[in-house]
C-alpha positions as CSV (number, residue, x, y, z in Angstrom):
1,X,7.3,-16.2,-4.8
2,X,3.8,-17.6,-5.4
3,X,3.2,-20.8,-3.4
4,X,-0.5,-21.5,-4.1
5,X,-3.3,-20.5,-6.3
6,X,-6.9,-21.1,-5.4
7,X,-9.9,-20.2,-7.6
8,X,-13.6,-20.9,-7.2
9,X,-16.6,-19.9,-9.4
10,X,-14.6,-17.7,-11.7
11,X,-15.7,-17.6,-15.4
12,X,-15.2,-21.2,-16.5
13,X,-13.4,-22.4,-13.4
14,X,-15.5,-24.3,-10.9
15,X,-12.8,-25.0,-8.3
16,X,-9.1,-25.0,-8.6
17,X,-6.4,-25.3,-5.9
18,X,-2.9,-25.9,-7.1
19,X,0.6,-25.5,-5.5
20,X,3.3,-23.5,-7.3
21,X,6.9,-24.6,-7.0
22,X,10.2,-22.9,-7.3
23,X,12.0,-22.5,-10.6
24,X,10.1,-22.4,-13.9
25,X,6.5,-23.4,-14.3
26,X,5.0,-23.6,-17.8
27,X,1.3,-23.5,-18.7
28,X,0.2,-25.0,-22.0
29,X,-3.1,-25.9,-23.6
30,X,-5.2,-25.6,-26.7
31,X,-6.2,-22.1,-27.8
32,X,-9.3,-21.1,-25.9
33,X,-8.8,-23.6,-23.1
34,X,-8.7,-20.9,-20.5
35,X,-5.1,-20.0,-19.9
36,X,-6.0,-16.3,-20.0
37,X,-8.7,-17.0,-17.3
38,X,-6.0,-18.0,-14.9
39,X,-4.2,-14.7,-15.5
40,X,-7.5,-12.8,-15.1
41,X,-8.1,-14.5,-11.8
42,X,-4.6,-13.8,-10.7
43,X,-5.0,-10.2,-11.7
44,X,-8.2,-10.0,-9.7
45,X,-6.4,-11.2,-6.5
46,X,-3.6,-8.7,-7.1
47,X,-5.9,-5.7,-7.3
48,X,-6.9,-5.2,-10.9
49,X,-10.0,-3.1,-11.0
50,X,-13.0,-5.2,-12.3
51,X,-16.7,-5.8,-11.8
52,X,-18.0,-9.2,-11.1
53,X,-20.6,-9.0,-13.8
54,X,-20.0,-11.7,-16.4
55,X,-17.1,-13.2,-14.3
56,X,-19.2,-15.5,-12.0
57,X,-19.6,-19.1,-13.2
58,X,-22.7,-19.3,-11.0
59,X,-24.2,-15.8,-10.9
60,X,-25.9,-16.5,-7.6
61,X,-22.6,-17.2,-5.7
62,X,-19.5,-15.1,-5.1
63,X,-16.2,-15.9,-6.8
64,X,-13.1,-16.2,-4.6
65,X,-9.5,-16.0,-5.7
66,X,-6.6,-16.5,-3.3
67,X,-2.9,-16.2,-4.0
68,X,-0.3,-17.2,-1.4
69,X,3.1,-15.6,-1.5
70,X,6.3,-16.5,0.4
71,X,7.4,-13.1,1.6
72,X,10.8,-12.2,3.0
73,X,11.4,-10.7,6.4
74,X,12.8,-7.6,4.7
75,X,9.2,-6.6,3.8
76,X,7.9,-6.5,7.4
77,X,8.4,-2.8,7.8
78,X,6.6,-2.1,4.5
79,X,3.6,-4.2,5.5
80,X,3.4,-2.5,9.0
81,X,3.7,1.0,7.5
82,X,0.5,0.3,5.6
83,X,-1.2,-1.2,8.8
84,X,-1.1,-4.8,7.6
85,X,0.1,-7.7,9.5
86,X,3.3,-9.3,8.1
87,X,3.2,-13.0,7.6
88,X,6.0,-15.2,6.0
89,X,3.2,-16.7,4.0
90,X,1.0,-13.8,2.9
91,X,-2.4,-14.5,1.4
92,X,-4.1,-12.1,-1.1
93,X,-7.8,-12.7,-1.4
94,X,-10.4,-11.1,-3.7
95,X,-14.1,-11.9,-3.5
96,X,-16.3,-10.9,-6.4
97,X,-19.9,-10.6,-5.2
98,X,-23.1,-11.3,-7.2
99,X,-24.1,-7.6,-6.6
100,X,-21.2,-6.6,-8.9
101,X,-19.1,-5.3,-6.1
102,X,-15.9,-6.8,-4.8
103,X,-13.8,-6.9,-1.6
104,X,-10.1,-7.6,-1.0
105,X,-8.1,-8.9,1.9
106,X,-4.4,-9.2,2.8
107,X,-3.9,-11.9,5.5
108,X,-7.6,-11.6,6.4
109,X,-7.4,-7.8,6.9
110,X,-9.7,-5.8,4.6
111,X,-7.7,-4.2,1.8
112,X,-8.6,-1.8,-1.0
113,X,-7.7,-2.6,-4.6
114,X,-4.9,0.0,-4.4
115,X,-3.4,-1.9,-1.4
116,X,-3.5,-5.2,-3.2
117,X,-1.9,-3.6,-6.3
118,X,0.8,-1.9,-4.2
119,X,2.0,-5.0,-2.5
120,X,1.6,-7.1,-5.7
121,X,3.9,-4.7,-7.5
122,X,6.7,-5.5,-5.0
123,X,6.3,-9.3,-5.4
124,X,5.3,-10.1,-9.0
125,X,5.7,-8.7,-12.5
126,X,3.3,-9.8,-15.3
127,X,4.7,-9.5,-18.8
128,X,3.0,-9.9,-22.2
129,X,3.9,-9.0,-25.7
130,X,1.3,-6.3,-25.8
131,X,2.3,-4.9,-22.4
132,X,4.7,-2.0,-22.7
133,X,5.4,-2.2,-19.0
134,X,9.1,-1.8,-18.4
135,X,9.7,-0.1,-21.8
136,X,7.2,2.7,-21.1
137,X,7.1,3.1,-17.3
138,X,9.9,5.6,-16.5
139,X,9.4,5.2,-12.7
140,X,9.9,1.4,-13.0
141,X,12.9,1.8,-15.3
142,X,14.6,4.2,-13.0
143,X,13.9,2.0,-10.0
144,X,15.6,-0.9,-11.7
145,X,18.5,1.2,-13.0
146,X,19.1,2.5,-9.5
147,X,19.4,-1.0,-8.2
148,X,22.7,-1.3,-10.0
149,X,24.3,1.7,-8.1
150,X,24.1,3.0,-4.6
151,X,22.0,6.1,-5.1
152,X,19.8,6.1,-2.0
153,X,21.3,9.2,-0.3
154,X,21.4,11.2,-3.6
155,X,17.9,10.2,-4.6
156,X,16.4,11.1,-1.2
157,X,18.2,14.5,-1.3
158,X,16.9,15.2,-4.8
159,X,13.3,14.2,-3.8
160,X,13.4,16.5,-0.8
161,X,14.6,19.4,-2.8
162,X,12.1,18.7,-5.5
163,X,9.2,18.7,-3.0
164,X,10.3,22.0,-1.5
165,X,10.5,23.6,-5.0
166,X,7.0,22.3,-6.0
167,X,5.5,23.4,-2.6
168,X,6.8,26.9,-3.2
169,X,5.5,26.9,-6.8
170,X,2.1,25.8,-5.6
171,X,1.9,28.4,-2.8
172,X,2.9,31.1,-5.2
173,X,0.3,30.1,-7.7
174,X,-2.4,30.2,-5.0
175,X,-1.3,33.6,-3.8
176,X,-1.2,35.1,-7.3
177,X,-4.6,33.7,-8.3
178,X,-6.2,34.6,-5.0
179,X,-8.4,37.6,-4.6
180,X,-9.0,37.3,-0.9
181,X,-7.9,40.9,-0.3
182,X,-11.3,41.8,-1.5
183,X,-12.7,40.0,1.5
184,X,-10.3,41.4,4.1
185,X,-13.0,43.5,5.9
186,X,-15.3,40.5,6.2
187,X,-12.5,38.2,7.4
188,X,-11.5,40.8,10.0
189,X,-15.1,41.0,11.2
190,X,-15.3,37.2,11.6
191,X,-12.0,37.2,13.4
192,X,-13.0,39.9,15.9
193,X,-16.3,38.2,16.5
194,X,-14.6,34.9,17.4
195,X,-12.0,36.8,19.4
196,X,-14.7,38.5,21.5
197,X,-16.5,35.1,22.0
198,X,-13.3,33.6,23.2
199,X,-14.5,30.0,23.0
200,X,-12.3,27.4,24.7
201,X,-12.0,23.8,23.7
202,X,-14.2,21.6,25.9
203,X,-16.2,24.6,27.1
204,X,-19.5,23.4,25.6
205,X,-19.1,20.0,27.2
206,X,-18.5,21.7,30.6
207,X,-21.6,23.9,30.2
208,X,-23.8,21.0,29.2
209,X,-22.6,18.9,32.1
210,X,-23.2,21.7,34.6
211,X,-26.7,22.3,33.3
212,X,-27.5,18.6,33.4
213,X,-26.1,18.4,37.0
214,X,-28.1,21.5,38.1
215,X,-31.3,20.0,36.6
216,X,-30.9,17.0,38.8
217,X,-29.1,18.8,41.6
218,X,-31.6,18.2,44.4
219,X,-31.4,14.4,44.2
220,X,-27.6,14.6,43.7
221,X,-27.0,17.0,46.6
222,X,-29.0,14.7,48.9
223,X,-26.8,11.7,48.1
224,X,-23.6,13.7,48.4
225,X,-24.7,15.1,51.8
226,X,-25.6,11.6,53.0
227,X,-22.1,10.4,52.0
228,X,-20.5,13.4,53.7
229,X,-22.5,12.7,56.9
230,X,-21.2,9.1,57.0
231,X,-17.7,10.5,57.2
232,X,-18.1,13.6,59.4
233,X,-21.0,13.0,61.9
234,X,-20.3,12.2,65.5
235,X,-19.8,8.5,65.8
236,X,-19.5,8.1,62.1
237,X,-17.0,6.1,60.0
238,X,-14.0,8.3,60.8
239,X,-14.7,8.6,64.5
240,X,-14.9,4.8,64.8
241,X,-11.7,4.3,62.9
242,X,-9.8,6.8,65.0
243,X,-11.1,5.0,68.2
244,X,-9.9,1.7,66.7
245,X,-6.5,3.2,65.9
246,X,-6.1,4.5,69.5
247,X,-6.8,1.1,71.0
248,X,-4.5,-0.7,68.6
249,X,-1.7,1.8,69.5
250,X,-2.1,0.9,73.2
251,X,-2.0,-2.8,72.4
252,X,1.0,-2.4,70.1
253,X,3.0,-0.9,72.9
254,X,2.8,-4.1,74.9
255,X,2.4,-6.6,72.2
256,X,4.4,-6.0,69.0
257,X,2.4,-8.5,66.9
258,X,-0.3,-5.8,66.7
259,X,2.0,-3.4,64.9
260,X,1.2,-4.8,61.4
261,X,-2.5,-4.4,62.0
262,X,-1.9,-0.8,63.2
263,X,0.0,0.0,60.0
264,X,-2.7,-1.4,57.7
265,X,-5.4,0.4,59.6
266,X,-3.5,3.7,59.3
267,X,-3.2,3.2,55.6
268,X,-7.0,2.7,55.4
269,X,-7.6,5.9,57.4
270,X,-5.3,7.8,55.0
271,X,-7.4,6.7,52.0
272,X,-10.7,7.5,53.7
273,X,-9.4,11.0,54.6
274,X,-8.8,11.7,50.9
275,X,-12.3,10.5,50.1
276,X,-13.7,12.7,52.9
277,X,-11.9,15.7,51.5
278,X,-13.1,15.0,48.0
279,X,-16.7,14.7,49.2
280,X,-16.5,17.9,51.2
281,X,-15.3,19.7,48.0
282,X,-18.3,18.4,46.1
283,X,-20.6,19.6,48.9
284,X,-18.9,23.0,48.7
285,X,-19.4,23.2,44.9
286,X,-23.0,22.3,45.2
287,X,-23.6,25.2,47.6
288,X,-22.2,27.7,45.1
289,X,-25.0,29.3,43.1
290,X,-25.1,28.6,39.3
291,X,-26.7,31.2,37.0
292,X,-28.5,28.9,34.6
293,X,-29.7,31.7,32.4
294,X,-26.1,32.9,31.8
295,X,-24.9,29.4,30.9
296,X,-27.8,28.8,28.5
297,X,-27.2,32.1,26.8
298,X,-23.5,31.3,26.5
299,X,-24.3,27.9,25.0
300,X,-26.8,29.3,22.5
301,X,-24.2,31.9,21.3
302,X,-21.5,29.3,20.8
303,X,-23.9,27.0,18.9
304,X,-24.9,29.9,16.7
305,X,-21.3,30.5,15.8
306,X,-20.8,26.8,15.0
307,X,-23.8,26.9,12.6
308,X,-22.6,30.2,11.1
309,X,-19.1,28.8,10.2
310,X,-20.6,25.4,9.2
311,X,-18.5,23.4,11.6
312,X,-19.0,20.0,13.2
313,X,-18.6,21.0,16.8
314,X,-17.7,24.0,19.0
315,X,-14.1,22.9,19.5
316,X,-13.5,23.6,15.7
317,X,-14.2,27.3,16.4
318,X,-10.7,27.5,18.0
319,X,-9.1,26.1,14.8
320,X,-11.3,28.5,12.8
321,X,-10.1,31.4,14.8
322,X,-6.4,30.4,14.0
323,X,-7.3,29.9,10.3
324,X,-8.8,33.4,10.0
325,X,-5.7,34.9,11.7
326,X,-3.5,33.1,9.2
327,X,-5.5,34.2,6.2
328,X,-5.6,37.8,7.4
329,X,-1.8,37.8,8.0
330,X,-1.2,36.3,4.5
331,X,-3.3,39.0,2.9
332,X,-1.6,41.8,4.8
333,X,1.8,40.3,3.9
334,X,1.0,39.0,0.4
335,X,3.4,41.1,-1.6
336,X,6.3,40.4,0.7
337,X,5.5,36.6,0.7
338,X,5.4,36.6,-3.1
339,X,8.8,38.2,-3.2
340,X,10.1,35.6,-0.7
341,X,8.6,32.7,-2.6
342,X,10.0,34.0,-5.9
343,X,13.5,34.0,-4.3
344,X,13.0,30.5,-2.8
345,X,11.8,29.1,-6.1
346,X,14.9,30.4,-7.8
347,X,17.1,28.9,-5.1
348,X,15.3,25.5,-5.0
349,X,15.3,25.3,-8.8
350,X,19.1,25.6,-8.8
351,X,19.3,23.0,-6.0
352,X,17.0,20.6,-7.9
353,X,19.2,20.9,-11.0
354,X,22.4,20.5,-9.1
355,X,21.1,17.4,-7.2
356,X,19.5,16.1,-10.4
357,X,22.8,16.2,-12.2
358,X,24.6,14.4,-9.3
359,X,22.0,11.7,-9.4
360,X,22.2,11.5,-13.2
361,X,26.0,10.9,-13.0
362,X,25.4,7.8,-10.8
363,X,22.7,6.6,-13.1
364,X,25.0,6.8,-16.1
365,X,27.4,4.6,-14.2
366,X,24.6,2.1,-13.6
367,X,23.5,2.2,-17.3
368,X,27.1,1.4,-18.3
369,X,26.9,-1.7,-16.2
370,X,23.5,-2.6,-17.6
371,X,24.7,-2.2,-21.3
372,X,27.7,-4.5,-20.7
373,X,25.4,-7.2,-19.3
374,X,22.8,-6.6,-22.1
375,X,25.4,-7.5,-24.8
376,X,25.6,-11.1,-23.5
377,X,21.9,-11.3,-22.7
378,X,20.9,-10.3,-26.3
379,X,23.0,-13.1,-27.6
380,X,21.3,-15.6,-25.3
381,X,17.9,-14.7,-26.9
382,X,19.3,-15.2,-30.5
383,X,20.0,-11.5,-31.2
384,X,23.8,-11.7,-31.3
385,X,24.2,-8.8,-33.8
386,X,21.6,-6.6,-32.2
387,X,22.6,-3.5,-30.2
388,X,20.6,-2.1,-27.3
389,X,21.6,1.3,-25.9
390,X,20.4,2.9,-22.7
391,X,20.4,6.6,-23.6
392,X,19.2,9.6,-21.6
393,X,17.0,12.5,-22.4
394,X,16.9,15.7,-20.4
395,X,13.4,16.6,-19.3
396,X,11.7,19.1,-17.0
397,X,12.4,18.1,-13.4
398,X,10.1,15.4,-12.0
399,X,10.0,13.7,-8.6
400,X,12.3,11.0,-10.1
401,X,15.0,13.2,-11.7
402,X,15.9,15.5,-14.5
403,X,16.6,12.9,-17.1
404,X,14.6,9.9,-18.4
405,X,16.1,6.7,-19.8
406,X,15.4,5.9,-23.5
407,X,16.1,2.4,-24.9
408,X,17.5,2.6,-28.4
409,X,17.7,-0.5,-30.6
410,X,19.3,-1.8,-33.8
411,X,18.6,-5.3,-34.9
412,X,21.3,-5.6,-37.6
413,X,24.8,-4.2,-38.1
414,X,24.9,-1.0,-40.2
415,X,21.4,0.2,-39.2
416,X,21.1,3.3,-37.0
417,X,20.0,3.2,-33.4
418,X,16.3,4.1,-33.1
419,X,13.8,4.2,-30.2
420,X,13.1,0.5,-29.4
421,X,9.3,0.7,-29.4
422,X,9.3,2.2,-33.0
423,X,11.6,-0.2,-34.8
424,X,11.5,-3.6,-33.1
425,X,9.2,-6.3,-34.5
426,X,6.9,-8.2,-32.3
427,X,9.3,-11.2,-32.0
428,X,12.3,-8.8,-31.4
429,X,10.4,-6.9,-28.8
430,X,9.6,-10.2,-26.9
431,X,13.3,-11.2,-26.9
432,X,14.5,-7.7,-25.9
433,X,12.1,-7.7,-23.0
434,X,13.3,-11.1,-21.8
435,X,16.9,-9.9,-22.2
436,X,16.2,-6.8,-20.1
437,X,14.4,-8.9,-17.5
438,X,17.4,-11.2,-17.3
439,X,19.8,-8.4,-16.7
440,X,17.7,-6.2,-14.5
441,X,16.6,-9.1,-12.3
442,X,20.2,-9.4,-11.0
443,X,19.3,-6.7,-8.4
444,X,15.5,-6.8,-8.4
445,X,13.6,-7.6,-5.2
446,X,10.7,-9.1,-7.2
447,X,10.3,-12.8,-6.5
448,X,8.1,-13.8,-9.5
449,X,8.1,-13.1,-13.2
450,X,5.0,-14.1,-15.2
451,X,5.3,-14.3,-19.0
452,X,2.0,-14.4,-20.9
453,X,2.8,-15.8,-24.4
454,X,5.8,-13.4,-24.6
455,X,7.2,-15.9,-27.2
456,X,4.5,-15.2,-29.8
457,X,6.1,-14.7,-33.2
458,X,9.1,-16.8,-32.3
459,X,10.0,-20.2,-33.6
460,X,12.8,-22.7,-34.2
461,X,16.2,-22.2,-32.5
462,X,15.2,-18.8,-31.4
463,X,12.3,-20.4,-29.4
464,X,14.8,-22.7,-27.8
465,X,17.1,-19.9,-26.8
466,X,14.1,-18.0,-25.4
467,X,13.3,-21.0,-23.2
468,X,16.9,-21.3,-22.1
469,X,16.9,-17.7,-21.1
470,X,13.7,-18.1,-19.0
471,X,15.2,-21.2,-17.4
472,X,18.3,-19.2,-16.5
473,X,16.1,-16.4,-15.1
474,X,14.3,-18.9,-13.0
475,X,17.5,-19.6,-11.0
476,X,17.1,-16.1,-9.5
477,X,13.3,-15.6,-9.6
478,X,10.3,-17.8,-9.9
479,X,9.1,-17.9,-13.5
480,X,5.5,-18.8,-14.7
481,X,5.3,-18.9,-18.5
482,X,2.2,-19.3,-20.7
483,X,3.5,-20.7,-24.0
484,X,2.5,-22.4,-27.2
485,X,6.1,-23.3,-28.0
486,X,7.2,-26.9,-27.2
487,X,10.9,-25.6,-27.1
488,X,9.9,-23.3,-24.2
489,X,7.6,-25.8,-22.5
490,X,10.3,-28.4,-22.3
491,X,12.4,-26.1,-20.1
492,X,9.8,-26.1,-17.3
493,X,10.5,-27.6,-13.9
494,X,6.8,-27.9,-13.4
495,X,4.3,-28.3,-16.2
496,X,0.6,-27.4,-16.0
497,X,-1.9,-28.3,-18.7
498,X,-5.0,-26.2,-19.1
499,X,-8.1,-28.1,-20.5
500,X,-11.6,-27.2,-21.3
501,X,-14.4,-29.7,-21.0
502,X,-17.9,-29.1,-22.4
503,X,-21.3,-30.8,-21.9
504,X,-24.7,-29.9,-23.1
505,X,-25.2,-27.6,-20.1
506,X,-21.8,-26.3,-18.9
507,X,-18.2,-25.6,-19.8
508,X,-15.4,-26.2,-17.2
509,X,-11.7,-25.2,-17.4
510,X,-9.4,-27.3,-15.3
511,X,-5.6,-27.3,-14.7
512,X,-3.6,-30.5,-14.3
513,X,0.0,-30.8,-13.0
514,X,1.7,-33.2,-15.5
515,X,4.0,-36.1,-14.6
516,X,6.9,-37.0,-16.8
517,X,5.0,-39.3,-19.2
518,X,2.2,-36.8,-19.5
519,X,4.7,-34.1,-20.3
520,X,6.0,-36.1,-23.2
521,X,2.5,-36.5,-24.6
522,X,1.7,-32.7,-24.2
523,X,5.0,-31.6,-25.8
524,X,4.4,-34.0,-28.6
525,X,0.9,-32.6,-29.1
526,X,2.4,-29.1,-29.3
527,X,4.8,-30.4,-32.0
528,X,2.4,-32.3,-34.2
529,X,-1.1,-31.3,-33.3
530,X,-4.1,-33.5,-32.4
531,X,-2.6,-36.5,-34.1
532,X,0.5,-37.4,-32.1
533,X,3.0,-39.3,-34.2
534,X,5.9,-41.5,-33.0
535,X,8.3,-38.9,-34.5
536,X,6.7,-36.2,-32.3
537,X,7.0,-38.4,-29.2
538,X,10.7,-39.0,-29.9
539,X,11.3,-35.3,-30.5
540,X,9.4,-34.4,-27.3
541,X,11.7,-36.8,-25.4
542,X,14.7,-35.2,-27.0
543,X,13.5,-31.7,-25.9
544,X,12.6,-32.8,-22.4
545,X,15.7,-34.9,-21.7
546,X,18.3,-33.0,-23.7
547,X,20.7,-33.0,-20.8
């Protein structure tokens, strides 16, 4: 759930820092006060694409929007899979810069808009009357339907088969549209050229190091030889250590306290013997003749091949060689591969259909549960005679299945069931959305629902039922509702009032969290307008303290 919202220098908001509680929070205010600005700022923090032009109150300064979420431990793996740190209190931040650019952060880690949007989709759902959202997004619909039935195994099996089928189709299309056989001679020439060159990974680095060492070999060899002499010359380091060892051995025979010193000395001698051997090998290597001309010619040839194939470095020539081999093999076996793919596509197509049908059976069971719950939920939003049916339409296979859900609706007895989006009025659509949210939220992992004037076109007792439904939903999920209806506002556990103040030089939008007496005044204003009557105050008290 959202725990805090902080905004600075955004449109008409100078600074705003407000805590968000559990349950249901309502936002009210005059038309044009700036309620939509709050949603715009929230959308910015959650990854909506936007330019800062026209959004900065002071165009010379950046705007900052921060939204803090309380995130369950269950989401730790999701955060880590995207390379973000998991925090129980996760902060989404968006900075809109005067240059027109923006940058996002999740827990102070830089994040692209897509990352902000991805995580936001798991935490919050923003609903408005004009937003088709749940009613149009098949992926979202299926995700919610699947939460009513255990389909994880079947869904994963279907998705795996679908991927294999699509991969085979893609490869077949590439093969059939390819004319690479016309280039076979040239590809074979390139292949044999690289085969003859026989470039090894790391070879260029070795050659360059050798040439650099040879260039400075005189100075290098002198130092190595000096080091070698310290070890091997008569009376050198090793001779002195061996002499010391011999004397300690004689002392240790008579006096055992010297045994520890002898052991430590012998370990030192062992280490130095390894160093002496390593130095001797370097001296031997230096004494071997290096043909600089051969190395330079080899280096030039390899670099020419890198340029020819437009690669970044010589090591990529090895991968290029393997790629050419694969392309030549594919051309030579194209007809047989096409036959193989055709057979695989047929088999995977049958498998996709079989697994899609299995998944569909489980989803029908889930939709039956949803329809039963919807009957009660529609009555709670003052649509007691309405019918909402979750039907299914067979479609060409997609990554989500072979059938898509279709919501059909009838507002009155005796009327036929039609596609919801075509027959429902604005007010009916609002109530149906709320009914769907109430039912589907039973198994949703989302922690916050935001309703942006979803009650537009609703009044009277219907408005009261709508408010009661939002209140009931807030028992399972946090609810933030922007509303013009006093009946809805009265159901809030927390009430924010959005005001706009103007002077000769500036306009500022502010948000105030109302106490009980202030709520009575605001609900009364919503009932009667600018002139608040005693009757409106009494009615406001009735709405607020109905229990």
